[in-house]
mmCIF file as gemmi writes it, N, C-alpha and C atoms, coordinates in Angstrom:
data_model
loop_
_atom_site.group_PDB
_atom_site.id
_atom_site.type_symbol
_atom_site.label_atom_id
_atom_site.label_alt_id
_atom_site.label_comp_id
_atom_site.label_asym_id
_atom_site.label_entity_id
_atom_site.label_seq_id
_atom_site.pdbx_PDB_ins_code
_atom_site.Cartn_x
_atom_site.Cartn_y
_atom_site.Cartn_z
_atom_site.occupancy
_atom_site.B_iso_or_equiv
_atom_site.pdbx_formal_charge
_atom_site.auth_seq_id
_atom_site.auth_asym_id
_atom_site.pdbx_PDB_model_num
ATOM 1 N N . ILE Axp A 1 ? 20.102 23.499 -8.617 1 0 ? 1 A 1
ATOM 2 C CA . ILE Axp A 1 ? 18.706 23.756 -9.002 1 0 ? 1 A 1
ATOM 3 C C . ILE Axp A 1 ? 17.879 22.47 -8.881 1 0 ? 1 A 1
ATOM 4 N N . ALA Axp A 2 ? 18.483 21.331 -9.235 1 0 ? 2 A 1
ATOM 5 C CA . ALA Axp A 2 ? 17.754 20.065 -9.224 1 0 ? 2 A 1
ATOM 6 C C . ALA Axp A 2 ? 17.614 19.48 -7.815 1 0 ? 2 A 1
ATOM 7 N N . GLU Axp A 3 ? 18.381 20.007 -6.864 1 0 ? 3 A 1
ATOM 8 C CA . GLU Axp A 3 ? 18.404 19.42 -5.516 1 0 ? 3 A 1
ATOM 9 C C . GLU Axp A 3 ? 17.062 19.531 -4.781 1 0 ? 3 A 1
ATOM 10 N N . PRO Axp A 4 ? 16.425 20.716 -4.757 1 0 ? 4 A 1
ATOM 11 C CA . PRO Axp A 4 ? 15.121 20.807 -4.064 1 0 ? 4 A 1
ATOM 12 C C . PRO Axp A 4 ? 14.066 19.882 -4.664 1 0 ? 4 A 1
ATOM 13 N N . ILE Axp A 5 ? 14.093 19.692 -5.987 1 0 ? 5 A 1
ATOM 14 C CA . ILE Axp A 5 ? 13.126 18.807 -6.643 1 0 ? 5 A 1
ATOM 15 C C . ILE Axp A 5 ? 13.328 17.372 -6.169 1 0 ? 5 A 1
ATOM 16 N N . GLU Axp A 6 ? 14.584 16.949 -6.09 1 0 ? 6 A 1
ATOM 17 C CA . GLU Axp A 6 ? 14.893 15.603 -5.602 1 0 ? 6 A 1
ATOM 18 C C . GLU Axp A 6 ? 14.419 15.429 -4.162 1 0 ? 6 A 1
ATOM 19 N N . LYS Axp A 7 ? 14.656 16.46 -3.356 1 0 ? 7 A 1
ATOM 20 C CA . LYS Axp A 7 ? 14.259 16.404 -1.947 1 0 ? 7 A 1
ATOM 21 C C . LYS Axp A 7 ? 12.74 16.291 -1.833 1 0 ? 7 A 1
ATOM 22 N N . LYS Axp A 8 ? 12.037 17.048 -2.671 1 0 ? 8 A 1
ATOM 23 C CA . LYS Axp A 8 ? 10.574 17.01 -2.663 1 0 ? 8 A 1
ATOM 24 C C . LYS Axp A 8 ? 10.071 15.638 -3.107 1 0 ? 8 A 1
ATOM 25 N N . LYS Axp A 9 ? 10.74 15.068 -4.123 1 0 ? 9 A 1
ATOM 26 C CA . LYS Axp A 9 ? 10.369 13.743 -4.628 1 0 ? 9 A 1
ATOM 27 C C . LYS Axp A 9 ? 10.544 12.691 -3.54 1 0 ? 9 A 1
ATOM 28 N N . LYS Axp A 10 ? 11.663 12.788 -2.813 1 0 ? 10 A 1
ATOM 29 C CA . LYS Axp A 10 ? 11.944 11.833 -1.742 1 0 ? 10 A 1
ATOM 30 C C . LYS Axp A 10 ? 10.904 11.959 -0.635 1 0 ? 10 A 1
ATOM 31 N N . LYS Axp A 11 ? 10.515 13.194 -0.344 1 0 ? 11 A 1
ATOM 32 C CA . LYS Axp A 11 ? 9.526 13.43 0.71 1 0 ? 11 A 1
ATOM 33 C C . LYS Axp A 11 ? 8.188 12.782 0.353 1 0 ? 11 A 1
ATOM 34 N N . SER Axp A 12 ? 7.772 12.937 -0.897 1 0 ? 12 A 1
ATOM 35 C CA . SER Axp A 12 ? 6.498 12.352 -1.322 1 0 ? 12 A 1
ATOM 36 C C . SER Axp A 12 ? 6.579 10.828 -1.344 1 0 ? 12 A 1
ATOM 37 N N . LEU Axp A 13 ? 7.747 10.285 -1.715 1 0 ? 13 A 1
ATOM 38 C CA . LEU Axp A 13 ? 7.94 8.832 -1.697 1 0 ? 13 A 1
ATOM 39 C C . LEU Axp A 13 ? 7.855 8.303 -0.274 1 0 ? 13 A 1
ATOM 40 N N . ASP Axp A 14 ? 8.457 9.022 0.672 1 0 ? 14 A 1
ATOM 41 C CA . ASP Axp A 14 ? 8.397 8.618 2.078 1 0 ? 14 A 1
ATOM 42 C C . ASP Axp A 14 ? 6.955 8.632 2.573 1 0 ? 14 A 1
ATOM 43 N N . ALA Axp A 15 ? 6.203 9.648 2.166 1 0 ? 15 A 1
ATOM 44 C CA . ALA Axp A 15 ? 4.801 9.75 2.578 1 0 ? 15 A 1
ATOM 45 C C . ALA Axp A 15 ? 3.995 8.576 2.021 1 0 ? 15 A 1
ATOM 46 N N . LEU Axp A 16 ? 4.262 8.219 0.76 1 0 ? 16 A 1
ATOM 47 C CA . LEU Axp A 16 ? 3.571 7.082 0.144 1 0 ? 16 A 1
ATOM 48 C C . LEU Axp A 16 ? 3.901 5.793 0.868 1 0 ? 16 A 1
ATOM 49 N N . ARG Axp A 17 ? 5.183 5.631 1.199 1 0 ? 17 A 1
ATOM 50 C CA . ARG Axp A 17 ? 5.612 4.413 1.883 1 0 ? 17 A 1
ATOM 51 C C . ARG Axp A 17 ? 4.965 4.336 3.262 1 0 ? 17 A 1
ATOM 52 N N . MET Axp A 18 ? 4.913 5.459 3.955 1 0 ? 18 A 1
ATOM 53 C CA . MET Axp A 18 ? 4.304 5.495 5.289 1 0 ? 18 A 1
ATOM 54 C C . MET Axp A 18 ? 2.819 5.142 5.195 1 0 ? 18 A 1
ATOM 55 N N . ARG Axp A 19 ? 2.147 5.693 4.191 1 0 ? 19 A 1
ATOM 56 C CA . ARG Axp A 19 ? 0.718 5.429 4.019 1 0 ? 19 A 1
ATOM 57 C C . ARG Axp A 19 ? 0.483 3.953 3.723 1 0 ? 19 A 1
ATOM 58 N N . ARG Axp A 20 ? 1.368 3.355 2.906 1 0 ? 20 A 1
ATOM 59 C CA . ARG Axp A 20 ? 1.23 1.939 2.572 1 0 ? 20 A 1
ATOM 60 C C . ARG Axp A 20 ? 1.439 1.078 3.819 1 0 ? 20 A 1
ATOM 61 N N . ASP Axp A 21 ? 2.444 1.422 4.627 1 0 ? 21 A 1
ATOM 62 C CA . ASP Axp A 21 ? 2.691 0.679 5.864 1 0 ? 21 A 1
ATOM 63 C C . ASP Axp A 21 ? 1.499 0.795 6.797 1 0 ? 21 A 1
ATOM 64 N N . PHE Axp A 22 ? 0.911 1.997 6.864 1 0 ? 22 A 1
ATOM 65 C CA . PHE Axp A 22 ? -0.24 2.222 7.726 1 0 ? 22 A 1
ATOM 66 C C . PHE Axp A 22 ? -1.427 1.379 7.267 1 0 ? 22 A 1
ATOM 67 N N . CYS Axp A 23 ? -1.636 1.316 5.957 1 0 ? 23 A 1
ATOM 68 C CA . CYS Axp A 23 ? -2.731 0.507 5.404 1 0 ? 23 A 1
ATOM 69 C C . CYS Axp A 23 ? -2.515 -0.968 5.715 1 0 ? 23 A 1
ATOM 70 N N . ASN Axp A 24 ? -1.279 -1.437 5.546 1 0 ? 24 A 1
ATOM 71 C CA . ASN Axp A 24 ? -0.968 -2.835 5.841 1 0 ? 24 A 1
ATOM 72 C C . ASN Axp A 24 ? -1.206 -3.132 7.315 1 0 ? 24 A 1
ATOM 73 N N . GLY Axp A 25 ? -0.78 -2.226 8.197 1 0 ? 25 A 1
ATOM 74 C CA . GLY Axp A 25 ? -0.982 -2.4 9.627 1 0 ? 25 A 1
ATOM 75 C C . GLY Axp A 25 ? -2.461 -2.421 9.98 1 0 ? 25 A 1
ATOM 76 N N . GLY Axp A 26 ? -3.227 -1.531 9.354 1 0 ? 26 A 1
ATOM 77 C CA . GLY Axp A 26 ? -4.658 -1.48 9.595 1 0 ? 26 A 1
ATOM 78 C C . GLY Axp A 26 ? -5.35 -2.756 9.148 1 0 ? 26 A 1
ATOM 79 N N . LEU Axp A 27 ? -4.916 -3.281 8.007 1 0 ? 27 A 1
ATOM 80 C CA . LEU Axp A 27 ? -5.486 -4.53 7.494 1 0 ? 27 A 1
ATOM 81 C C . LEU Axp A 27 ? -5.192 -5.682 8.442 1 0 ? 27 A 1
ATOM 82 N N . ALA Axp A 28 ? -3.961 -5.748 8.926 1 0 ? 28 A 1
ATOM 83 C CA . ALA Axp A 28 ? -3.577 -6.803 9.87 1 0 ? 28 A 1
ATOM 84 C C . ALA Axp A 28 ? -4.403 -6.697 11.148 1 0 ? 28 A 1
ATOM 85 N N . CYS Axp A 29 ? -4.569 -5.476 11.649 1 0 ? 29 A 1
ATOM 86 C CA . CYS Axp A 29 ? -5.365 -5.259 12.863 1 0 ? 29 A 1
ATOM 87 C C . CYS Axp A 29 ? -6.811 -5.699 12.641 1 0 ? 29 A 1
ATOM 88 N N . ALA Axp A 30 ? -7.361 -5.364 11.482 1 0 ? 30 A 1
ATOM 89 C CA . ALA Axp A 30 ? -8.743 -5.735 11.173 1 0 ? 30 A 1
ATOM 90 C C . ALA Axp A 30 ? -8.9 -7.253 11.129 1 0 ? 30 A 1
ATOM 91 N N . VAL Axp A 31 ? -7.94 -7.933 10.493 1 0 ? 31 A 1
ATOM 92 C CA . VAL Axp A 31 ? -7.998 -9.394 10.399 1 0 ? 31 A 1
ATOM 93 C C . VAL Axp A 31 ? -7.947 -10.021 11.783 1 0 ? 31 A 1
ATOM 94 N N . VAL Axp A 32 ? -7.026 -9.545 12.616 1 0 ? 32 A 1
ATOM 95 C CA . VAL Axp A 32 ? -6.887 -10.069 13.979 1 0 ? 32 A 1
ATOM 96 C C . VAL Axp A 32 ? -8.16 -9.815 14.777 1 0 ? 32 A 1
ATOM 97 N N . TRP Axp A 33 ? -8.706 -8.595 14.651 1 0 ? 33 A 1
ATOM 98 C CA . TRP Axp A 33 ? -9.9 -8.225 15.411 1 0 ? 33 A 1
ATOM 99 C C . TRP Axp A 33 ? -11.095 -9.081 15 1 0 ? 33 A 1
ATOM 100 N N . VAL Axp A 34 ? -11.281 -9.258 13.69 1 0 ? 34 A 1
ATOM 101 C CA . VAL Axp A 34 ? -12.405 -10.053 13.183 1 0 ? 34 A 1
ATOM 102 C C . VAL Axp A 34 ? -12.275 -11.513 13.596 1 0 ? 34 A 1
ATOM 103 N N . SER Axp A 35 ? -11.068 -12.065 13.475 1 0 ? 35 A 1
ATOM 104 C CA . SER Axp A 35 ? -10.875 -13.478 13.82 1 0 ? 35 A 1
ATOM 105 C C . SER Axp A 35 ? -11.073 -13.706 15.314 1 0 ? 35 A 1
ATOM 106 N N . SER Axp A 36 ? -10.592 -12.768 16.129 1 0 ? 36 A 1
ATOM 107 C CA . SER Axp A 36 ? -10.764 -12.924 17.577 1 0 ? 36 A 1
ATOM 108 C C . SER Axp A 36 ? -12.235 -12.793 17.96 1 0 ? 36 A 1
ATOM 109 N N . THR Axp A 37 ? -12.955 -11.909 17.276 1 0 ? 37 A 1
ATOM 110 C CA . THR Axp A 37 ? -14.385 -11.755 17.533 1 0 ? 37 A 1
ATOM 111 C C . THR Axp A 37 ? -15.143 -13.027 17.154 1 0 ? 37 A 1
ATOM 112 N N . CYS Axp A 38 ? -14.797 -13.596 16 1 0 ? 38 A 1
ATOM 113 C CA . CYS Axp A 38 ? -15.432 -14.849 15.566 1 0 ? 38 A 1
ATOM 114 C C . CYS Axp A 38 ? -15.14 -15.969 16.555 1 0 ? 38 A 1
ATOM 115 N N . TRP Axp A 39 ? -13.896 -16.045 17.012 1 0 ? 39 A 1
ATOM 116 C CA . TRP Axp A 39 ? -13.504 -17.079 17.972 1 0 ? 39 A 1
ATOM 117 C C . TRP Axp A 39 ? -14.286 -16.92 19.273 1 0 ? 39 A 1
ATOM 118 N N . LEU Axp A 40 ? -14.44 -15.668 19.71 1 0 ? 40 A 1
ATOM 119 C CA . LEU Axp A 40 ? -15.176 -15.387 20.942 1 0 ? 40 A 1
ATOM 120 C C . LEU Axp A 40 ? -16.642 -15.796 20.798 1 0 ? 40 A 1
ATOM 121 N N . LEU Axp A 41 ? -17.252 -15.446 19.664 1 0 ? 41 A 1
ATOM 122 C CA . LEU Axp A 41 ? -18.648 -15.819 19.417 1 0 ? 41 A 1
ATOM 123 C C . LEU Axp A 41 ? -18.815 -17.33 19.368 1 0 ? 41 A 1
ATOM 124 N N . LEU Axp A 42 ? -17.881 -18.016 18.725 1 0 ? 42 A 1
ATOM 125 C CA . LEU Axp A 42 ? -17.94 -19.478 18.643 1 0 ? 42 A 1
ATOM 126 C C . LEU Axp A 42 ? -17.823 -20.104 20.025 1 0 ? 42 A 1
ATOM 127 N N . SER Axp A 43 ? -16.896 -19.604 20.821 1 0 ? 43 A 1
ATOM 128 C CA . SER Axp A 43 ? -16.688 -20.177 22.151 1 0 ? 43 A 1
ATOM 129 C C . SER Axp A 43 ? -17.881 -19.889 23.064 1 0 ? 43 A 1
ATOM 130 N N . LEU Axp A 44 ? -18.559 -18.764 22.846 1 0 ? 44 A 1
ATOM 131 C CA . LEU Axp A 44 ? -19.73 -18.433 23.654 1 0 ? 44 A 1
ATOM 132 C C . LEU Axp A 44 ? -20.946 -19.252 23.228 1 0 ? 44 A 1
ATOM 133 N N . SER Axp A 45 ? -21.093 -19.47 21.913 1 0 ? 45 A 1
ATOM 134 C CA . SER Axp A 45 ? -22.283 -20.165 21.413 1 0 ? 45 A 1
ATOM 135 C C . SER Axp A 45 ? -22.197 -21.676 21.614 1 0 ? 45 A 1
ATOM 136 N N . SER Axp A 46 ? -20.984 -22.217 21.628 1 0 ? 46 A 1
ATOM 137 C CA . SER Axp A 46 ? -20.837 -23.663 21.821 1 0 ? 46 A 1
ATOM 138 C C . SER Axp A 46 ? -21.099 -24.029 23.28 1 0 ? 46 A 1
ATOM 139 N N . PRO Axp A 47 ? -21.613 -25.226 23.544 1 0 ? 47 A 1
ATOM 140 C CA . PRO Axp A 47 ? -21.838 -25.67 24.922 1 0 ? 47 A 1
ATOM 141 C C . PRO Axp A 47 ? -20.521 -25.742 25.685 1 0 ? 47 A 1
ATOM 142 N N . VAL Axp A 48 ? -20.565 -25.382 26.951 1 0 ? 48 A 1
ATOM 143 C CA . VAL Axp A 48 ? -19.337 -25.299 27.736 1 0 ? 48 A 1
ATOM 144 C C . VAL Axp A 48 ? -18.888 -26.703 28.147 1 0 ? 48 A 1
ATOM 145 N N . THR Axp A 49 ? -18.117 -27.345 27.251 1 0 ? 49 A 1
ATOM 146 C CA . THR Axp A 49 ? -17.587 -28.675 27.556 1 0 ? 49 A 1
ATOM 147 C C . THR Axp A 49 ? -16.065 -28.644 27.605 1 0 ? 49 A 1
ATOM 148 N N . ALA Axp A 50 ? -15.453 -27.743 26.812 1 0 ? 50 A 1
ATOM 149 C CA . ALA Axp A 50 ? -13.995 -27.658 26.762 1 0 ? 50 A 1
ATOM 150 C C . ALA Axp A 50 ? -13.456 -27.051 28.057 1 0 ? 50 A 1
């Protein structure tokens, strides 16, 4: 009787873990995207000496 409840609990835990991983991945992507955009703007705005 307790087995389906455990299975359901595990399923919801897996979903939570997946959502957390997705959020972490999205945050990392956002940081990379923002930093690369800032770097691009800086390199474009600075005089071309480098």
